[in-house]
Each structure stands twice: as structure tokens, then as C-alpha cells.
C-alpha positions in Angstrom: 54.9 101.4 96.9 56.8 103.0 100.3 57.2 99.4 102.1 57.7 97.6 98.6 60.8 100.0 98.1 61.8 99.5 101.8 62.0 95.9 100.8 64.4 96.4 98.5 68.4 96.1 99.1 70.4 99.3 99.5 72.7 98.0 96.3 68.9 98.0 94.6 67.4 101.3 95.9 71.1 103.3 94.5 71.1 101.8 91.5 67.3 102.3 90.9 67.9 106.6 92.0 70.8 106.2 89.8 69.1 105.1 86.7 66.1 107.6 87.6 68.6 110.2 88.1 70.0 109.1 85.0 67.1 108.9 83.2 65.8 112.1 83.6 69.1 113.9 82.9 69.0 112.1 79.8 65.3 113.1 78.7 66.1 116.8 79.7 69.1 116.9 77.2 67.0 114.9 74.9 64.0 117.6 75.1 66.3 120.2 74.8 68.2 119.4 72.3 64.8 118.4 70.0 63.5 121.8 70.8 66.6 123.8 70.1 66.4 121.9 66.4 63.1 122.5 65.8 63.7 126.1 66.2 66.8 126.3 64.5 65.5 124.5 61.4 62.3 126.4 61.5 64.3 130.2 62.1 66.6 128.8 59.2 63.9 128.0 56.3 62.6 131.6 57.2 65.7 132.8 56.8 66.0 131.3 53.4 63.2 132.1 52.1 62.9 135.7 53.1 66.7 135.7 51.6 65.9 134.4 48.3 62.3 137.1 48.1 64.2 140.1 49.2 66.1 141.1 45.5 63.1 139.4 43.6 60.8 142.2 45.3 63.2 145.0 45.2 64.1 144.6 41.8 60.3 145.2 40.8 59.6 148.0 43.6 63.0 149.6 41.7 61.6 149.6 38.1 58.4 150.9 38.8 58.4 154.4 40.3 54.9 154.2 41.9 54.9 150.5 43.1 51.8 151.0 45.2 49.3 152.0 42.5 51.2 149.5 40.2 50.9 146.8 42.5 47.6 144.8 41.2 49.6 145.3 37.8 52.1 143.5 38.5 51.2 141.1 41.3 50.8 138.3 39.0 54.3 138.1 37.4 55.7 139.0 41.3 53.9 135.9 42.6 55.4 133.8 40.0 58.5 134.9 39.7 58.7 134.6 43.8 57.0 131.1 43.7 59.2 127.9 43.3 58.9 124.0 43.4 58.9 124.3 47.5 57.8 127.8 48.1 54.3 129.2 46.8 53.7 133.1 47.1 50.8 135.3 47.6 50.2 138.6 47.2 47.7 141.0 49.4 46.8 144.6 48.7 47.0 147.3 51.1 43.5 146.3 52.0 44.2 142.5 52.5 42.8 141.6 49.5 44.3 138.8 47.7 45.6 139.5 44.2 47.5 137.0 43.0 49.0 133.6 43.8 52.1 132.3 41.8 51.1 128.6 41.8 51.1 127.4 38.2 52.6 123.9 38.2 51.3 120.8 40.2 54.4 119.7 41.7 54.6 124.0 43.5 52.9 123.4 46.5 49.2 124.6 47.1 49.0 127.8 49.4 45.8 129.0 51.3 45.6 133.0 52.7 46.2 133.2 56.0 43.8 134.7 58.5 42.8 138.3 58.1 44.2 139.0 61.5 47.6 137.9 60.8 47.7 140.1 57.1 46.5 143.2 59.1 49.5 142.4 61.4 51.7 142.6 58.4 49.9 145.3 57.3 50.5 147.4 60.2 54.7 146.8 60.1 55.4 144.0 61.7 58.4 142.4 59.8 58.6 138.7 61.4 55.1 137.5 61.5 55.3 133.9 60.8 52.1 131.5 60.6 52.1 127.4 60.4 48.6 125.9 59.4 46.8 123.2 57.9 46.5 123.0 54.3 44.9 119.3 53.8 47.0 116.6 54.8 50.2 118.5 55.1 51.2 121.6 56.9 52.6 124.7 56.1 54.9 127.4 57.4 53.8 130.9 55.9 56.2 133.9 56.0 54.2 137.4 55.7 56.9 140.0 54.1 55.2 143.5 54.2 55.7 145.7 51.1 57.3 149.1 51.6 58.1 151.9 49.0 61.3 152.2 50.1 63.7 150.2 52.7 62.9 151.4 56.0 59.9 153.3 54.9 56.7 153.4 57.6 54.2 152.8 54.5 53.0 149.2 53.6 50.9 148.8 50.6 51.1 145.2 50.3 52.0 141.8 51.7 53.7 139.2 49.8 52.7 135.2 51.9 55.4 133.1 51.0 54.4 129.6 52.0 56.5 126.4 52.3 55.3 122.9 53.3 56.6 121.5 56.6 57.2 118.3 55.4 61.0 118.2 55.2 61.4 120.2 58.7 58.9 117.2 60.2 61.2 114.5 58.6 64.2 115.8 59.9 62.8 116.3 62.9 61.2 112.8 63.1 64.4 111.3 62.4 66.4 113.0 65.0 64.0 111.9 67.5 64.6 108.6 66.5 67.9 109.2 67.4 67.4 111.3 70.5 65.4 108.2 71.9 67.6 105.5 70.8 71.0 107.2 72.3 68.3 107.5 75.2 67.7 104.1 75.6 71.4 102.9 74.7 73.0 105.5 77.3 70.6 104.9 79.8 71.0 100.9 79.8 74.4 100.8 79.7 74.9 103.8 82.4 72.4 101.4 84.1 74.6 98.2 84.2 77.7 100.3 84.6 76.1 102.2 87.8 74.9 98.8 89.2 78.5 97.5 89.0 79.6 100.3 90.3 77.2 100.3 93.4 77.6 96.3 93.6 81.1 96.7 93.6 81.5 99.5 96.4 79.2 98.3 98.6 81.1 94.5 98.5 82.4 95.5 101.7 79.2 96.2 103.6 78.0 92.5 102.5 81.7 91.0 103.5 80.7 93.1 106.9 77.2 91.6 106.9 78.5 88.3 106.8 81.2 89.2 109.4 78.5 90.2 112.0 76.8 87.3 110.8 79.9 85.2 112.2 80.5 86.7 115.4 76.8 86.8 116.3 77.7 82.5 116.2 80.4 83.3 118.3 83.7 83.4 116.0 85.4 86.9 116.8 88.3 85.9 114.6 86.2 87.3 111.3 88.2 90.4 109.8 86.9 92.2 106.9 89.3 93.6 104.4 89.8 97.6 103.4 89.8 97.5 100.1 89.7 101.5 99.8 91.4 103.2 103.2 90.1 106.3 101.8 86.9 106.8 101.5 83.9 106.0 104.2 83.2 102.5 103.4 87.2 101.2 104.1 87.0 103.7 107.1 84.1 102.1 108.4 85.6 98.7 107.7 88.9 100.0 109.4 86.9 100.8 112.4 84.7 97.3 112.7 88.1 95.7 112.6 89.9 97.3 115.4 86.2 96.8 117.1 86.4 93.6 116.4 89.9 93.3 118.0 89.0 95.3 120.9 85.6 92.8 121.3 88.3 89.6 121.1 90.8 90.8 123.6 88.1 91.9 126.0 86.5 88.4 125.6 89.4 86.5 126.1 90.6 88.9 128.9 86.9 87.8 130.5 87.5 84.5 129.9 91.0 84.6 131.8 89.3 86.7 134.0 86.4 84.3 134.9 89.2 81.1 134.6 91.7 83.2 137.0 88.8 84.0 139.5 87.3 80.4 139.6 91.0 78.9 140.2 91.7 81.7 142.9 88.5 81.0 144.8 89.0 76.9 144.3 91.7 76.5 146.5 90.4 77.6 149.6 86.9 76.7 148.9 88.8 73.2 148.6 90.3 73.7 151.9 87.4 74.8 153.7 85.3 71.6 151.9 88.3 69.3 153.2 88.7 71.0 156.8 84.5 70.5 157.0 84.7 67.0 156.3 87.6 66.4 158.5 85.5 68.0 161.5 82.8 65.6 160.4 84.4 62.4 160.7 84.9 63.2 164.3 88.1 65.8 164.9 86.1 67.6 167.1 86.8 65.3 169.6 90.3 66.1 169.6 90.4 70.0 170.9 93.6 70.8 169.1 93.1 69.7 165.8 89.6 71.3 165.6 91.0 74.4 166.4 93.9 74.2 164.0 91.4 73.3 161.4 88.8 76.5 162.6 92.1 78.8 162.4 92.9 77.7 158.5 89.1 77.4 157.9 89.0 81.1 159.1 91.6 82.2 157.2 90.2 80.5 153.8 86.8 82.8 154.5 88.3 85.7 155.3 90.5 85.3 151.9 87.3 84.8 149.7 85.5 87.6 151.9 88.3 90.1 150.5 88.5 88.4 147.0 84.7 88.7 146.8 85.0 92.7 148.1 87.7 93.6 146.1 86.1 92.0 142.7 82.9 94.1 143.9 84.9 97.4 144.1 86.6 97.1 141.1 83.1 96.1 139.6 81.7 99.5 140.9 84.5 101.5 139.6 84.4 100.1 136.3 80.9 100.3 136.1 80.8 104.2 136.4 80.1 104.4 139.8 79.8 107.9 141.0 82.9 109.1 143.2 82.0 111.6 146.5 84.5 114.5 145.0 85.3 117.0 147.3 88.0 119.0 148.0 91.0 117.2 149.6 93.9 119.2 151.2 96.8 116.9 150.7 98.9 117.8 153.5 96.8 117.0 155.6 95.1 113.9 153.8 98.8 112.0 153.5 99.7 112.6 156.8 96.8 111.1 158.4 97.8 107.8 155.8 101.2 107.9 156.7 100.6 107.1 160.4 98.1 105.2 159.4 100.7 103.5 156.7 103.7 103.2 159.6 101.1 101.0 162.0 101.1 98.5 158.9 104.8 98.6 158.0 106.1 97.0 161.3 110.2 97.9 161.5 109.7 99.1 157.9 110.4 102.9 157.4 107.8 104.8 156.1 108.8 108.5 155.0 106.4 111.1 153.6 108.1 113.3 151.4 105.5 116.5 151.3 104.8 118.1 147.9 103.1 121.8 147.3 100.5 122.5 149.8 97.6 122.0 147.5 93.7 120.9 147.2 92.3 118.5 145.0 89.2 117.6 144.0 89.2 113.5 144.8 87.5 111.0 146.3 89.6 110.7 149.2 88.0 107.3 150.5 88.7 105.4 147.1 92.5 107.2 146.9 93.1 106.3 150.4 92.3 102.8 149.4 94.1 102.7 146.4 97.4 103.9 148.6 96.6 101.2 150.8 97.1 98.5 148.1 100.1 100.0 147.0 101.9 100.2 150.6 100.4 96.5 151.3 102.3 95.8 148.6 105.3 97.6 149.1 105.1 96.6 152.5 105.5 92.3 151.1 108.4 92.7 148.9 110.4 95.1 150.8 112.5 93.3 153.8 111.8 94.0 157.1 114.8 96.8 157.1 113.5 98.2 154.3 112.1 102.1 153.5 108.9 103.0 152.0 108.4 106.9 150.5 104.8 108.6 149.7 104.8 112.1 148.2 102.7 113.6 146.0 103.5 116.6 143.6 101.7 118.6 140.9 102.6 118.0 136.9 101.3 119.7 134.0 98.2 120.6 136.3 98.0 116.9 137.2 98.4 115.3 141.1 101.0 112.7 141.4 100.7 110.3 144.4 103.5 107.7 144.6 104.4 105.0 146.9 108.2 104.0 146.5 109.9 101.0 148.1 113.8 99.5 148.1 112.2 95.8 148.0 112.5 93.4 145.1 111.3 94.7 142.6 109.1 93.3 139.8 111.2 91.6 136.7 110.8 93.6 133.0 109.0 90.7 131.6 106.8 91.0 134.5 105.8 95.0 134.0 103.3 95.1 131.3 100.9 92.1 133.2 101.1 93.8 136.6 97.7 95.3 136.1 95.9 91.9 135.1 93.8 90.2 137.3 95.3 87.6 139.5 98.2 87.7 138.2 101.1 86.9 140.2 105.3 87.7 138.5 106.8 85.6 141.5 105.5 82.0 140.9 107.1 80.8 143.8 104.8 82.9 146.3 101.5 81.4 147.6 98.1 82.3 147.7 98.8 82.7 151.4 102.0 85.2 151.1 101.3 86.7 147.8 97.5 88.6 147.8 95.2 87.8 146.0 96.6 89.6 142.8 93.8 92.5 142.7 95.3 95.1 144.3 97.2 97.0 141.6 93.9 96.1 139.4 91.8 97.7 142.1 94.4 100.7 142.0 94.0 101.4 138.1 90.0 101.1 138.8 90.3 103.7 141.2 92.4 105.8 138.4 90.5 105.6 135.6 87.6 106.1 138.0 89.1 109.5 138.9 89.7 110.6 134.8 93.6 109.7 135.3 96.1 107.2 135.1 98.7 104.6 137.1 102.4 104.8 135.9 104.8 101.9 137.5 108.7 101.8 137.2 110.7 98.9 138.6 114.1 97.2 138.8 114.7 93.4 139.9 116.4 93.9 143.5 116.5 98.1 143.5 112.9 99.0 144.5 109.3 99.7 142.6 107.6 103.3 142.1 103.8 103.5 141.5 102.5 106.7 140.7 99.0 107.5 140.8 98.1 110.2 137.7 94.5 112.6 139.0 93.4 115.5 137.6 93.0 118.0 139.9 89.7 119.4 138.8 86.6 116.9 139.1 86.3 114.8 136.1 83.3 115.9 133.9 81.4 112.3 134.1 81.5 111.9 137.7 79.1 113.3 140.1 79.3 113.7 144.1 77.1 111.8 146.0 74.4 113.4 148.0 
């Protein structure tokens, strides 16, 4: 049973649950209405019979000064006057013996005396003794009315049994049962159809999601699911799915571009290496000068390939969540030492350190230094020999801001959104030998993200560029120091 249930679709299971709950509710309501109707019919019949019998009994009692002793004499006439076409009266004395029966005509219902225990209850003073009993092929409702010498008197000198057939009540109840059952079936069918339609329409976006996922699994990342109702849970799920697919498509496109750019970046030095080796194999080694130039060129290409490979590995390690060696670093000592190294690389360019507050930051000094070297190297490449490169740090909103600024050629506004893209070069005229690998700023961004920070860049063409690494002063929660 459990396996069969799990084989059903979500739509079928929800429809069955809805129909089952609706059927249970309708059955409970129908059963409750039936019991209430039955109780009402019994009570109203009893009240009607007692109301009809009360004035007749009081008339007889008031006409006789001693009704207790006169009961045997008046019982016959009293029972006749209390009997009608739907009710038969029986009179019992104080001892519980039957004195008279009012049935005289065939159309009057036959009545059998109830059990003596019920008569004794009425003789004991109970006013509401009702008994249902079988009398041949029909059921009878019998009401026992105690006879008292005065209203409210404790003495009881006899009992009147008023018996009426239950067939009218049972016919009414049977008719009501048919109406209730028919109504339940009609409402259940209509409710089930409407519930299935509502469930189907509500879950239709999920079916669209399934189809979209299947097409995405086949490689079609352009699939989107229309959002029918953006405010409910399924609508929000659809929106989240579309956003996820959008990001996946962008990531796959970026991955394809990265692979193509990396292959293109490595193809040139590899082609140069192959050409140099072919020249050497054809006998160029016999000419020492030619062989030396080829070996120098091949060495540069090998160094370039090694640099690209190392930078790609570094980028992969940072983006894969590599653990950083987070330690407290005194920024003054750290940047003074770095500035001295940067001046060795800058040549004739001036390198100025703009000191910030004497603070201690929790960073991975090696990775931050590597990022700063990439920034300084970019600044050297794009700054004239008599230019100026500035380094500094400050604290802004509990964040450490380290910047490298130059007064070089700057970056075109159209190129700024793409400078962190791997292998991107804004100046198309620069060759790969003079323009770097195109991974420097990408690595800087990876280092910042690994620390839980970010990179900001501002530049104006002809005026220079400023790149700021923004890092939290406290260690990021997701990174742990290496042991």
C-alpha cells in the first residue's frame, strides 16, 4: 500500500488527500445532521403527545374529588378520550396493573404494555420516561405520564401510557438519509473535480520546472519558466529557478570564454616553442648565434607558460575555498617592507607610501602581498618612467582599505566593467609579451573574496588608476589558519 501511494504523482496524492478530507467532513456533517434531525423528531413527537394528553387528564382529575380511588372507574373512558388515529392510551393503577386500553377501532394503532420496570419508574415520579419497543412488524414510541392528584404533588396513583407508531418518523428519517447521502455524493464529486483542477493548475509550474530541468540536463540553458503567481511559494520557487538558470548560463558562458581564452593564451607561446624546436632540429644549432636567440625566445615562452599556469592554479585555489594563513599583521611594518620591494621593481618611477593609522589586521600576509605585487606590476606597465606610484592604507567602517594608485595612462570607461575578466586586455594594441597574462586583477579579486572582501577600481583615461583592496579587519568566519 505504501509503495503504491509513493508511485502516485504529487498531483494525484494531493487530490486524493483533498477528496478524502472532504468526504470525511461531509460524512461527519451529514451524520451529525441526521442525529440532530432524529433527536428533534422524537422530542417534538413526545412534546406533541404530552401536550395533547395534558388537558384531557387534568379535566378528568378535576371532575373527581378523589381521583386515586376513582381511577378504576374512569380508566376506561379516560383511555378512550386519550386515544386517537395515531395514538393509543393504556391506563395502569398504582400497583402497575393494566386497567384499560383505549383502542377500539382497527385504524387505531395497537399498543402493548411496556415492561414493568418502566412503569415502576413512572410510578416513582419520573416525568420523562420514553420507551421504544417492537410491536409486531412496526416499532412504537411509548411515553409514560404519571397521574398525580394535583400538579407537582409527590404522590402518584397511576400511569398513562401513550403509544404511537414510529413509521412516520422513520419514513421522514429515511427520506432525509437519502437526501443527505445524495448531497454528500454530489458535493464530493463536484469538490473532487474542482480540487483536482485547482491542484493541477497550482502544480502546473512544477510540471514546467520538470520539463525545463530535463531540457537543461540535455544542455539547453536558455530554458525559463513563466511566473504565473509571483507571491505564492511556487511562484517564488519559479523565480528562484529562473534566477539560478540565469546564473548557471552566465557561469557556463564565462567558463567557455575562460577555457577559450586560456587555450588561446597558451597557444601562442606553444606555437613559438614548436617553431623554435623545429628550426633547431633542422640544423640551426650549427649556427651558435641563431641557436642562442632561439633558446632565449623559447626560454621566455616557457617562463610565460609557467607564470600563466601558476596564476591559474592560484586562482583555482582561492576560488575553491583554500584555507588562508590568517594572522595578525601590523600594517605599518607590512607596507613599509612591501614598499621597499616595490621600489626595486619600479625602476625610475617614484613609489610613495602614504601611511595610515597604526593598526593590526587579521589577514594572510603572503596572499595580500601577492595581490599588491600584481597591482604594482600593472601600475609599472601603464605608467611612464618618470611617473609616480602611490601606496597606502586606511580604515573605513571597520574595514581595511589598501590601495595602489598611479598617474599613468588610465583605463577606458568601456573597459572598466571587464578588467576582472581573465585574460582581458583593454588595450588591444599591446602584445602578450608587453601586456602581461591578463590574470593579475582576477587574482587580486580572488584574494579579496577569499578574505571576505572586495576590490574597487576607479580610473580616468590619461589621468591614472586607483585599485583598492577592501578587507575585513577581523578574520572571515569561513577561513581557518593553516597549521
